C-alpha positions in Angstrom: 23.7 9.9 7.1 20.9 11.0 4.8 21.4 10.0 1.2 21.0 12.7 -1.4 18.7 11.4 -4.2 18.3 12.7 -7.7 15.1 11.6 -9.5 15.1 11.1 -13.3 11.8 10.6 -15.0 8.9 12.8 -13.8 6.0 10.7 -15.3 2.9 9.4 -13.5 4.8 7.1 -11.0 7.0 9.9 -9.8 4.2 11.5 -7.8 3.9 8.8 -5.2 7.7 8.6 -4.8 7.9 12.3 -4.3 4.9 12.3 -1.9 6.3 9.4 0.2 9.8 10.8 0.3 8.6 13.1 3.0 7.7 10.0 5.1 11.3 8.5 5.1 14.3 9.8 7.0 17.0 7.9 5.2 17.0 10.0 2.1 16.0 13.3 0.6 15.2 14.1 -3.0 17.5 17.0 -3.9 16.9 17.3 -7.6 14.7 16.0 -10.4 15.2 15.8 -14.2 13.2 14.8 -17.2 13.7 15.0 -21.0 10.7 17.3 -20.9 12.1 19.9 -18.5 8.6 21.3 -18.0 7.6 18.1 -16.3 10.5 18.3 -14.0 9.8 21.9 -13.1 6.1 21.0 -12.4 7.1 18.1 -10.1 9.7 20.2 -8.3 7.1 23.0 -7.6 4.4 20.5 -6.5 6.6 18.6 -4.0 9.2 21.2 -2.9 12.2 19.6 -4.7 15.1 22.1 -4.3 16.6 21.9 -7.8 15.7 21.1 -11.4 18.5 19.7 -13.6 19.1 18.4 -17.0 19.5 14.6 -17.1 23.2 14.8 -17.9 23.8 17.4 -15.2 22.0 15.3 -12.6 23.9 12.1 -13.5 27.2 14.0 -13.2 26.4 16.1 -10.1 28.7 15.6 -7.1 25.7 16.7 -4.9 23.8 13.5 -5.8 24.6 10.1 -4.1 21.8 7.9 -5.7 19.8 8.1 -8.9 16.2 7.2 -8.6 15.5 5.9 -12.1 11.8 6.3 -13.0 12.4 6.4 -16.8 10.4 4.3 -19.2 11.5 0.6 -19.1 13.6 0.6 -22.3 15.7 3.5 -20.9 16.3 1.8 -17.5 19.6 0.2 -18.4 21.2 3.2 -20.2 20.4 5.6 -17.3 21.4 3.1 -14.7 24.8 2.3 -16.3 25.6 6.0 -16.9 24.8 6.8 -13.2 26.9 3.8 -12.0 29.8 5.0 -14.1 29.6 8.3 -12.2 29.9 6.2 -9.0 26.3 6.7 -8.0 24.0 4.1 -6.5 20.9 3.4 -8.6 17.4 2.4 -7.7 15.1 1.8 -10.7 11.4 1.2 -11.2 10.6 -2.3 -12.4 11.8 -4.1 -14.4 15.5 -3.9 -13.8 16.0 -3.9 -17.6 14.3 -5.2 -20.7 17.0 -7.7 -21.8 18.9 -10.2 -19.7 22.1 -8.8 -21.2 21.3 -5.3 -20.0 20.3 -6.6 -16.6 23.6 -8.4 -16.2 25.5 -5.3 -17.3 23.9 -3.2 -14.6 24.8 -5.8 -11.9 28.4 -6.2 -13.2 28.9 -2.4 -13.5 27.7 -1.8 -10.0 30.2 -4.4 -8.6 33.0 -2.9 -10.7 32.3 0.7 -9.5 31.6 -0.3 -5.9 28.0 1.0 -5.7 24.6 -0.7 -5.2 21.9 -1.3 -7.8 18.4 -1.9 -6.6 15.0 -2.2 -8.2 11.3 -2.1 -7.6 8.8 -3.6 -7.0 9.1 -3.0 -3.2 5.5 -4.2 -2.5 7.0 -7.4 -1.0 8.2 -5.2 1.9 4.5 -4.2 2.7 2.5 -5.6 5.5 0.7 -8.3 3.6 3.7 -10.3 2.3 5.7 -9.6 5.5 2.8 -11.1 7.5 2.8 -14.2 5.2 6.5 -14.5 5.7 6.1 -14.4 9.5 3.4 -17.1 9.3 5.6 -19.3 7.2 8.7 -18.8 9.4 6.6 -19.6 12.5 5.5 -22.9 11.0 1.8 -22.0 10.8 1.2 -23.9 7.6 4.0 -26.5 8.0 6.4 -27.5 5.2 5.7 -25.6 1.9 4.3 -27.8 -0.9 3.7 -25.3 -3.6 2.0 -22.0 -4.6 -0.1 -20.5 -7.3 -0.2 -16.9 -8.7 -2.7 -15.4 -11.2 -2.9 -12.0 -12.8 -6.0 -12.2 -15.1 -7.3 -9.3 -17.0 -8.7 -8.1 -20.3 -5.8 -5.8 -21.0 -5.2 -2.1 -20.6 -6.5 -0.8 -23.9 -9.9 -0.1 -22.3 -8.6 2.4 -19.8 -4.9 3.4 -20.5 -4.5 6.6 -22.6 -1.4 5.2 -24.4 -1.7 1.4 -24.3 0.5 0.5 -27.3 3.7 -0.2 -25.3 2.0 -3.0 -23.4 1.9 -5.0 -26.6 5.4 -4.2 -28.0 8.8 -5.5 -27.1 9.4 -5.5 -23.3 5.6 -5.5 -22.7 3.0 -8.2 -22.3 1.3 -9.3 -19.0 4.4 -11.1 -17.7 6.9 -8.3 -18.1 4.3 -5.7 -17.0 2.8 -7.3 -13.9 4.9 -10.5 -13.4 7.5 -8.6 -11.4 5.0 -8.1 -8.5 4.0 -11.7 -8.4 7.4 -13.3 -9.0 9.1 -11.0 -6.5 6.5 -11.9 -3.9 7.0 -15.6 -4.6 10.8 -15.4 -4.5 10.8 -13.3 -1.4 8.7 -15.9 0.4 10.0 -19.2 -1.1 13.5 -18.3 -2.2 15.2 -18.6 -5.7 14.0 -20.7 -8.6 16.2 -23.4 -10.1 14.2 -24.6 -13.1 11.1 -23.7 -15.0 8.8 -24.5 -17.9 6.7 -22.0 -19.9 3.8 -21.7 -22.3 3.0 -18.4 -24.0 0.7 -17.4 -26.8 -0.7 -14.4 -28.7 -4.4 -14.8 -28.5 -5.5 -11.7 -30.5 -3.0 -10.5 -33.1 -4.7 -7.1 -33.1 -6.2 -5.1 -30.2 -8.7 -2.3 -30.5 -8.2 0.7 -28.3 -11.5 1.8 -26.6 -10.0 4.4 -24.3 -9.5 8.1 -25.1 -7.8 9.8 -26.8 -6.9 7.0 -29.2 -10.3 5.3 -29.3 -10.7 3.3 -32.5 -7.0 2.8 -33.3 -5.6 -0.7 -33.6 -2.5 -2.2 -32.0 -0.5 -4.9 -33.7 0.5 -7.3 -30.9 4.2 -8.2 -30.8 4.5 -10.1 -27.5 2.6 -13.0 -25.9 -0.5 -12.0 -24.0 -1.4 -15.2 -22.1 1.7 -16.6 -20.3 2.0 -19.5 -17.9 5.1 -20.7 -16.0 5.7 -23.7 -13.8 8.5 -22.9 -11.4 10.7 -25.3 -9.4 12.2 -23.6 -6.3 15.6 -24.6 -4.9 14.0 -25.5 -1.5 11.7 -28.1 -3.2 8.4 -26.4 -3.7 6.8 -25.7 -7.0 4.5 -22.9 -8.2 2.3 -22.1 -11.1 2.0 -18.5 -12.4 -0.4 -17.3 -15.1 -0.5 -13.7 -16.4 -3.0 -12.7 -19.0 -4.4 -9.8 -21.0 -6.9 -12.1 -22.7 -9.6 -13.2 -20.2 -13.1 -11.8 -19.8 -13.4 -12.6 -16.1 -11.8 -14.8 -13.5 -12.3 -16.0 -9.9 -8.7 -17.1 -9.3 -6.8 -16.1 -6.2 -3.9 -13.6 -6.5 -1.3 -15.7 -4.7 -1.8 -18.7 -2.5 1.0 -20.6 -0.6 0.2 -24.2 0.2 1.7 -25.9 3.2 1.3 -29.4 4.7 -0.7 -27.9 7.6 -2.6 -25.0 6.0 -2.9 -22.4 3.2 -2.2 -18.7 3.1 -4.2 -16.6 0.6 -2.5 -13.3 -0.3 -4.1 -10.1 -1.8 -3.0 -8.4 -5.0 0.9 -8.0 -4.7 0.6 -4.7 -6.4 -0.6 -3.4 -3.0 1.1 -3.2 0.3 -1.1 -3.7 3.4 -4.3 -5.6 2.6 -5.6 -8.4 4.8 -4.2 -12.0 4.5 -6.4 -15.1 4.8 -5.3 -18.2 6.7 -6.9 -21.6 6.8 -5.4 -24.6 8.6 -6.1 -28.3 8.4 -9.2 -29.1 10.4 -10.6 -25.6 10.4 -13.9 -24.8 8.7 -13.4 -21.2 7.9 -10.8 -18.8 6.7 -9.3 -16.4 9.2 -8.7 -12.8 8.1 -5.4 -11.4 9.5 -4.7 -7.6 9.1 -1.1 -6.6 8.9 0.2 -4.0 11.4 2.2 -1.2 9.8 3.1 2.5 10.2 3.7 2.9 6.5 1.2 4.6 4.2 -1.2 2.3 2.3 0.6 3.0 -0.9 4.2 2.8 0.4 6.1 3.0 -2.9 9.6 4.2 -2.1 10.1 1.9 1.0 12.5 -0.1 -1.1 14.5 3.0 -1.8 14.4 4.0 1.9 15.6 0.6 2.9 18.4 0.8 0.3 19.5 4.2 1.6 19.6 2.8 5.2 21.5 -0.2 3.9 24.1 2.1 2.3 24.5 4.0 5.6 24.8 0.9 7.8 26.7 -1.3 5.5 24.1 -4.1 5.2 22.5 -5.6 2.1 19.4 -3.9 0.8 16.3 -6.0 0.5 15.1 -4.8 -2.9 18.5 -5.5 -4.4 19.8 -6.0 -7.9 20.5 -9.7 -7.5 16.8 -10.5 -6.8 15.6 -8.1 -9.5 17.9 -9.8 -12.0 16.7 -13.3 -10.9 13.1 -12.2 -11.4 14.0 -10.8 -14.9 15.6 -14.1 -15.8 12.5 -16.0 -14.6 10.4 -14.0 -17.0 12.8 -14.4 -19.9 13.1 -18.1 -19.0 9.3 -18.7 -19.2 9.2 -17.2 -22.7 12.4 -19.0 -23.8 10.9 -22.4 -22.6 7.7 -21.8 -24.6 9.7 -20.8 -27.7 12.1 -23.8 -27.6 9.9 -26.5 -26.0 12.1 -27.5 -23.1 12.8 -26.8 -19.5 14.9 -23.7 -18.7 17.6 -24.1 -16.1 18.2 -20.9 -14.2 21.7 -19.5 -14.2 21.2 -16.8 -11.5 20.2 -17.1 -7.9 19.6 -14.7 -5.0 19.4 -14.7 -1.2 16.0 -15.1 0.6 16.0 -11.9 2.5 15.2 -11.2 6.1 12.0 -9.2 6.5 12.6 -7.3 9.6 12.4 -3.5 8.7 
């Protein structure tokens, strides 16, 4: 069974999905749509997509089994729910939704209509994190003590052509990049039960230095330096900091600390970079390169896995429950900072098997 996919949202991220769709056998992209029809026509011509549709037409089409939702984040929930109500499976770019209420609505609607809802990021299915998972499961670093994660940058206004949305509702470093780091941690360590957060706006105004809006100012509406302390159900704890406010940093991306050793992981926004391992009693780090047949930028592997899961009746790995759990973690960190107390998680998710 090959799933028939309709793509909505033909912006920058759509190109890699369309390119990689030719790599996977479990689905084909049969149609694409965008509010700007010219963008959809351009994408279809560039990647050989058979049909261009209006958004409403694609959502209602009986020739589409799954909607690939690549719209802007604030539209994720509306598009997902509309597709689900047409009894279509949905796979969305990150985040699952902007608000917890919308995220829950997507999960509940999918259960009501008997379809699946999944979400990026799928980088945790890449070689780097799968290799780390294998090392942990094989006991290479012993019982897990804790972890750290850092996404430290100066912010996107120096390079992004339209950086305003990074500093408005639904933006900020945690909501923008946190899904990569938190999904990696949850996939390796399992669900979080409790957390504490600290968040601040360091610079109330940001000056755009990129073209074409160079010289314009952004009024910052969301925290831009955000730290969370996470307590996992299995006993480990982790610290995560995401920032748009630092000039430079030498922090690791993600490290997992065990009683017998440490795993240092590369940027979780990538798929197949080397992993470092150092065990108790060893003087040097050992570089381990993951083995994979996937392309270096394998975006779409989560969609391919979901299509295979639908065909075989198993649970997809980049599933809605994990995406919602990650969304609640991000909201919980900000909530804890706002109200000055621990945040007890309401959601949970399964720690997934990594064999692809």
